[in-house]
N, C-alpha and C positions, 0 to 999 in steps of 0.2 A: 385441080389442086392449087390451094396457093401455096407460094415460097417463102413466104412472108415467116422470118425467123430462121428460116431453113438454110444452112448451109451446105454449099456443092464443090468441092474441091478435086482436083487429079493430085495425088500425093503418092511420094514413096511411100511403101509399107514400115521400112526402115524409120523414116522421118517422122510418121504417125508412132511408132514405140518410141522415137528418141523422146519427142511431143511428153508423153507420158498421161501417168492419169485415169489409165483405163482401169476398170472392172469391170467383168463379167458378173450378171446378177445374180445371187443366188438360185433365182428358180430356172437359169439358162439349163441347156445341155451341159452333159462333162463334154473331156476330149476325145472326139471320135474317130480324127484319122486313124485307117488302119496303115500296113506299111506301104501297101504300094499308092497310097495320096501322095506319103512324102517322098517316096524316092521320084516320083514325077515330078514333083515341084522340086528336089535335088538336079535333078536328070537335067530340066526344062531350065532352070536359071545357069547349068554350066552350058550348055548348050546357046542359050544368049551372049553371055558373056564370051563366049569363043568365038561368035559370028558377030561380036561387038553392036549387037543390037542398041538402038538408042532406048528402043523402050519394052519390058516384058510386062502384060497387064493380068494382074491376080484377080479383080472382080470390083464387088463392091464391101465398103464397112460400114454398118449404119452405127449410131451415136446418140446416146440421150446426155443433152444437159447442156450447160454455159461455158462459153470460154473462159479459160481461167480454173475451173471446177472440173471434178471428174467427175467423168462420163464413163457413162455404161455402154457396153457394147453389146446391142442384141444382136447385129449380125457382120460375121466376119471373126469371129474369135479361133476357129481354127484355124487360117492364114496368119494372125496376128501372134498366135502360140507357138506354130512352128518355127517363123521367121526368129522368133527369140531365142528357140531351140536352137537353130543352125547358129545362129551370133555367139550364144554361147558355148556352141560348140569350138568356133574359132575364138575367143577367150581362154578358154580349155589349153588350147592348143599354146596361146602368146605365155598361159601361167606356166606350163611344163618346161617352158625355155627361158623362165627368165624375165622376159620382155615385159617392162613396165606400161607398151598397150593394153596390154590384160586392163589395166586398172582403169583405162579410160574410156574401152569398148564396154569393159561393166558399171561405170558410171552414167554413160550417154546412154546403152541400151536396154541396160538389163535392172539396173537397180542402183540406189544412190543410199546415201547412208544419214542418218539424220544428224546432228552437228552436238546434240548431247547426249544422245541414248544411245549414239550408234545403232540403231534397230536401222534393221535394211528394209527399204521403202521400193518395192518394185515398180517396174513401169506400168506392168500388165499384172493384176493380179486374177485370177479363175475362180469358177464358182469354189460354193461348197465343199463341195466334194472333192476337186483337184487342189484347191487354193494352198494348202499345208504341203502335198506331195512335189507338187510343180516348186517350190519355193524353195524345196531341202535339194531335190535330183537337180533341177535346171538352173538355179539360180545361185547355190552354193558355192565355193570355189571347190577345187580338188583335191584340196586336206582337209575339209569342213565333213567331220563327224556326221551331220545329218545327212550329207550326199548316198548314204547306206541307206537310205530310209525303203521300206519294206513298201512294195508295192501289192497293197490289199484290194483294189476294186480294177474294174476291166480296163479304166480309162487309164488309168495309172499305168498300166500294162503298155497303154500305147502311148503315153507319152516319154516311158523306159524306152521302147522299140525305138521312139523316133529318134530320141537322145543317140540311141546307138549307132543308128543309120548317118545322123547330122557327124557322128564322131569319124565314121566311116569314109564319110564322104572329103572331109578337110583331109585327115590322115592318107589320103588315096592324093588330094593335091600337094599336100607337102612330097610325097613319094615322085608323083611327078616332075614338080617344079624346082627340087632339092635347095640352091643356096638361095631360089630367088622365091620360095615357098612364102614369106610375111607379105612380098608386092602382091602377090597373086592372091591371099586371103584379105588382105586388106581391098582389094579392088573387087573382091566379092561384099565386103559391108557395104562398099562405096555402090555398089548394082543396087544393093537392096535399099539402101537409102536412098536413091535418087533416081533407080530407072525402072525399079522394080512398081509400076505404080497401081495406084487402086481409088476408086473413084469413092470419097473421103465423105459423107451424107452425115451433117452433125444437124440432130432435128433439138427443139425445145423441151418436150412430153413422150410420151407412150400413143397419143391420137396422135399427131404429126409421124409417130415411127411406125405406125400400123398402116397409116396410107403410103408409105415408103414400101414397107413389105406389099401391100396389094400392088403396085406399080411394079415393084421388082417381078412377084409372081406373074403377073398378065404379060410381063415382057418373055416368062419363059425359063427367069435364072431357076437355078435347081435350089429352093428354099425344101426344107425338110417339115415336113405336115405337121410335126408336134409344134415346130416354131411358130406356122403359120395361124393357126387354131390359137395357140397361146397370145399370143399378140391381137389375134381377133378379141378375144375373151379379155383381157387387158386392158381393150379399148372401149369396148362395152361396159364394161365395169366404171368409168370414168373415175366418179370421186372416191368410190370404194372399192376402188383397184387393189388396194394395199389386201382387202379380205381374197381376192382373187390369186395375188399375187401369193398369199400365205397357205392356198389350199393347193395351189401349182405347185409349190414347194414339199407342201405333207405328202404329195402325190408321187412326187419323183423319190423323195427318199424313200419311200414305204417299199418302190421297184427296184431301186438302186442294186439293193443285195441279188438282183436277180441274174443278174450279169448275162443276161438275151440279148441279142443284136434286137435292136429295134422291138426294145419291150415296151417303148408307150407308147407308138403307133398302137400295136400290136393288141395292149389293152384298152384304148379306148375306142378303137373298132369293134372289138370283139363285148363290150360295155353299149356299144351303140346299136350293134345287133341285137340284143340281148333284150333289147328296148323296143327298136324300130323294126325288126325284119332283116334280113342277112344284104349286107351293104359293104362294095367294093372300095378298097383304099384310095382309088381314083375319085370317087365320089364323095369320100366320107367328110371332107373338109365345106362343100358346097351342101351337102344335106345339114349339116352343123349347123352350118351360116342360116341356112333358111327359118329352121327349127326354132334355133335360139337366135332372138332379137332385141332381147329388153336387159335393161342392167341386173335385173331379178334375176331373170333367166341364165344369165351367166354367171350369177351368183350363186343359184341354186347346181349349174351342172358344175363348175369348180366343186362344190360340194359333194357333190356323187361323186365328183372324178379320185377324191381323197380317201371316201368311204370305202366306197368298188375296189382301191385298190387294195387295201388291204386284204376283200377276197380273194383277188388275183394272185395277188403275192402265195397264198396257201394254195390257191389251184398250182401252182406250177411249184409247190413246195412243199410237200406231205409231211414234213416235220414244222410246220409251222408252229406255234403256239395253239391260233384259232381252232385245229384239229381233235383239242381235248376232248372238247365236251361232243364232239360226235362220235367217238372212242376207234379201236383201233382198227377195223374190220371197215370202216369207211376212210380211212387213213389209207391202207393198202389198194383200196379201192380207187381211188386218187391217183397214188404211186404207176397202180397198172394202164390207168390211160394216159398216162406221160410218158410209161415204158414203151407204149403200142404207138406213141406221136401220135394222140388222137386232137390234134389241135383245132379240129371246126367245131368238139363238143366243146368248147370253152365256151361260147355265148350262152349253150342252156346251163354249165353248170354254173356261171353266174349267178343266173336268174333262181335257180334252184338253191343257192346256199342261200340267197338274198331273203326269200320269200317261204322256203319252204320248211315246218318243224324240224327238229333234230330226227325223230322217225322217217320222218318223211324221207328228209336228206340220206338218211343211208340206204331205206330201199331203192331209193331212187339211184346212189351212186354204182348199187351192185350191179341194177338193171341195167346201166349205162355198158357196165364194161362185158355181159353178158350180147348186148347187142353190139357193140365194137367186136366183140368175137367175131358174132356174124356177119357181120359186114366184111371184115378181114377176109375171113374164109370164102363165102358166097356171094359178096356183092351186095350193092345197095339197090334197091327198088324208086323208080319217078321221080330224077333230078340227085341235085348233087347234095351228100350227106350235111353239107354246114345249112343251105339252105331251109332243109327240113328241121335242123336244129333251133335254128335263127327264129324259125315260126314257132316254135315247139317255147322256146323263151320270152317270145313276147307276148303269149297264151298264160304264160307262167305271170309274167309282168303287170297284167290285164285282169288277173284270177280267174280267168277260163280255166285255167287248171290249175288246183289247188293239190294233186296227191300223186303220187306215184303209178298208183295205177288208174289215174284219169290220163296223166302223160302216156302210159302203155297203150290206151285205151287210141290216144292221141297217133301214135306211132307204127298202131297197125296197117298192113297191106305193104311197109315200107319195110322193116326189119324182116329179114329171110324169116320162113315159120321151118318147123320142124324137117319136114321130109326135104325139104330144098339143103338147109342145111346139113343134116347127115349125109347127105349125097355129098355135097362139096367137101366136107372134112374125108369121107372115105379116101379122097382123090390128092388130098392136098398136098402139097411142098412146103418147105419153111425153109427158106435160106437164111434169116435173123435166128442166130443162136441163142440170144437170149428170150425170143418170143419164144422160141420150139421147145426151150428148157421151162418157161412160164405155161406152156398147155400140158405137159409132162407132169409138171408141181401139181396143179389142180386135178388132172383128171387121176393123177394117185391117190387122192385125200377122197375122192369116190368112188373109188376102187377099195378104198381102207375104209369105206362107211363113214367116213367123217368129213361130209361135204361142208360142215362149219367153223372146223377146225381152223383157229387161227397159225399152228404152228406150221409152216410147210415144210418138205424138203427141204436140205442147206439148200439157200442160193449161194453159199463161197464156191465160185469157181476155182480156187484153187484147194479144194475137198471134196467139190462133187462135180462131177464132168457131164457135157453132152457124149454120151456116145451114139456109134453108128457103126450099127452089126453090118451090114455090107461096108465095106470101106471105099473112097475113095480112088485109093490105089490101090489094088488086089492084087495081095501075091498068087503063086503057082495054088495053094488051097484054094482059093475062088475061081479057078480058071473056068469052074462050070456057068460060070455067070458073065455072059458076053458082055463087050467094053457098052453097048448101047444102052440096055437093063441098067448096068450101074451109073450110068450118067442120068438115067429116066429116073433109076431109083431111088438113087443116094441120097436126096432131101426129103422123101416122102416121110411125113411122122410115124408111119408103122415102121419105120427101120432106127428109129429112135428110140434111146432111151438113155435114164439118167442112171448113173454110175461115181463108188467114189473112186477121185482120183487115180490113187495108187493101182486098183484094181485094173483102173482102164487104160493106164500104160502098161501093164502087165500082159492086159489082151492084146492091144495095139492091133497089128495085121494079121493075127494069127488066124487060125480055119475057124468055121462055126464050132464045131466040136471044143474046140479049145476055150474057146467064148463063150459057149453055154458052161461050162463049169465056175467060170466067174460071175456067170447073171443066175446061175443058181443061188449063191448063197446072200445075193443081194436081201435088204432090208423091204426095199420097195420091190411090190406086189407088182407094178408093168414091166419091171426087169426081169423078175424072179423066173416072171411066167415066160419068157423069153424061149429058157432052158427045153420046155415043153413039147418045142420044134425039132424033132426029128433033121431037117436040114433049112439054109437059107436060101430065099430066091425071091423071083418077082410073086410068087404064090403067094409064102407065108408073108411078105412084108403087106398086101391087100390083105387077106386076112386078119393081120393083127390091127391093120389101119380099121378096117368095117366095126371090130370090138373097140376100139377108141373111140369113133365115129361113135356109135350107141353110149357111150357114156358122156361123149359132149354134148349131145342134145339134153342130159339133166345136168351135167356140171356149168351148163350157159342156157339157162332158161330166157323163154322171152318174154313171161314175165315176172312182175315182181313177186 
């Protein structure tokens, strides 16, 4: 790697901030440090200062640009932002005691004021998502009304939490050092400026930044996969980098509302798997590099990321406007898959939504729910589900599968057949209340002869509860059931029913005879039918669950 026009130096992170004119590009990820990362930094700094260590190493910071001009932060924004949050907390203390050193700290490390407009010019600007929030919540003074800005994004909440932890740290220092607090807080600022070291790498352009990224990655430093991929695509795009940047920003903007940890990497991996088969995260970057090798390929892939992100956001949010064209049933099926935690099906759903017609999407989502239930109850066959779903997704992308019925044929031998499913359902225990409620809601529709009805029993837990006929903690009226049977059968689906909240509270831990009076009045057939039993125990639970299992085969058929 040529070092021409590349500047590398060891510098204090506080000094790098003091120099200022730093900006996180719009396409970079938002503030990502969790509470533990912030605590570790604060504790490490305190320990280093206490031990009078000459240096504390914070890693590397990669900047793009020329000296004297605005510099893009392409790596190291988390450390820079967190250091500024801590410095701002020190500034806030001096503001609270009306010490004019607060002004000096703000001017040197946080932001200066334009001489004419009096506009605040931050030393570090975060990305588009976090910039305004960081400016108001961190850089503003204690009495500034903007300080009370609402955190509307997950990254905002992380920034606010980091500020809270930094303020607690400063408060603790003040408490410990008393009248010498100012001296020790200034010592902290000095340590950040001169002894909290970073390797500061300044490169003239994105091509050189990519080379630096590759070198850092090869040497085992922990760089985010999404950052590596982004910089690789930017490098490959060369003179058309702006197009790739715009598409990357569009993808980030689309996924931003999802607020799921690691969402960008999950999305890219699932999209890639839907086109190339199962791809584990540790191999994803290398596979994309191997198959994406030209300027046009980088542009095409970036375009695909931007377009597919819309579909992926809809997969995770059944209230997304995209579902309007598919109707209420498809939306409900997608919501059910999410409720069941079927993350491994996402590559297949991505392919289905991208390639199938609207009627075939509806049929397929219904089938995927049925298969998911069968897999949850009876287990899978022949390898991991994610592998099978990814292979079917690839076949859909390759036009080898174009309908729900063809997909079903490709899944035969993998989805548990009726006999196996019914047998497994007849003995199934369900620990998750939400899943048990869903099973009973669907079975109730089939019992009522309304299998396609979109109106289901009330899902509001404040109005309709999940009732356990045999209670977990049995009263004297249940002494005929031994503790071992109670432990084994309490969470069996045959022991559960949907019930109005008021009736459930009234029935509570009463005897079966008393409970049966409440069951008998229920409008739900599966609940009222419990009252036909004369007593309740192991035999009755097994008998009722066999009845539910017979319904289950019809409620979740293996064929679309």
